[in-house]
N, C-alpha and C positions, 0 to 999 in steps of 0.2 A: 468495445469491450468484448472480450471473449468469455463465454459462459464457463463457469466452474462447476461447483457441486456442493453438496452438503453431506456430511458423514459424522455421526456420533458427536454432535454439538460443535462441529467445526464447519465453517463455511469458507470456501476459497474461490478465487477466480484466477485465471491464468494470465490475463493481460489486460491492462488498462492503458490505452493509447489513443490519441486523437490525431486526425489528419491535421497538417499545419493550419489549414483554414479554420479549424475548430479549436485551436489551442488558445489559451489565455482568455477564455470566456467563463471560467469558473465551473465548468462541467465536472471535472475530477473532484474539486472541492465539494461541490454539492452532493455528488454521489457518496463520497466518504463521510461527510457530515451526516447524511441520512443513514448510512450504515451504523454510525456511532449512536445515533438517536434510536434506531430500532433495536439495538443490542444493549442499551445502557442499563437495563434491569438485571443483567447478569454481572454482578460485581467481580466475578472471576474471569470474565472475558478480557483477553488481551488481543492485540492485533500485531501481525508481523507481515513483512513484505521484503522482497528483494528488488533492487533497482540497479541499473548499470552504474558503475562508478563514474562514468563519463557524463551521466545525465544530471548535470548540476541544477537545471531548472526543476526537475522532478524532486531531487533531494531537498531543495529549498522549500518546495510545496509541502512535502511530507514533514519536514521539520516545523513548518508553520502550523501544521495540524497536530503537533505533539509527538511525532515519531522521533526516536533517538537511534543513532548508529550503535549496533551491538556486535558487528563482526563482518567478515568478508567470506564469500564463497568463491574460491579460486576457480577460474575457468568455467564459470557457471553457464554463460551463454554459448550455445553451440555454433552460432554463425561465425564468431570470431574469437571465441574462448575468453572473452572479456570477463573480468571479475564482477561479482554482484555485491553491493553493499546490503547487509542485512539490517533492517530497521525494525524497531519494536515500539509499540505504544501501549502503555499500561491501561488497564480497564478504565472506562469512562464511568464516573459515578452518576447515579440517578438524582443526585441532589439538585 
C-alpha cells in the first residue's frame, strides 16, 4: 500500500496492491473494513475509488464491500491508457 494523505476531512491513498503471494488472504478486506469502522461516526462520509476495468477480482471484492460502479475515467492509467472504473460506497452508518 502506498501512502496517501489527509486534507480538509478527506483521506486518500494512491495504491492498494498485493504481491501475488499475499493475495486472497483478506488483507484488503480487513484494511477497508477497518477504515469503515474508524470513519463510521461521520454520516456524511462516502468512499470512492478507481480500479482498472480489467481487474475483475478487485471489482468483485469492492462490490462485496458495498461499492457500486458510478462511471468510467477514460485512459486513466498512464502505463497503458487503460480505463478506470469509478466506484462509490455511501456512508457507513454508526448503527
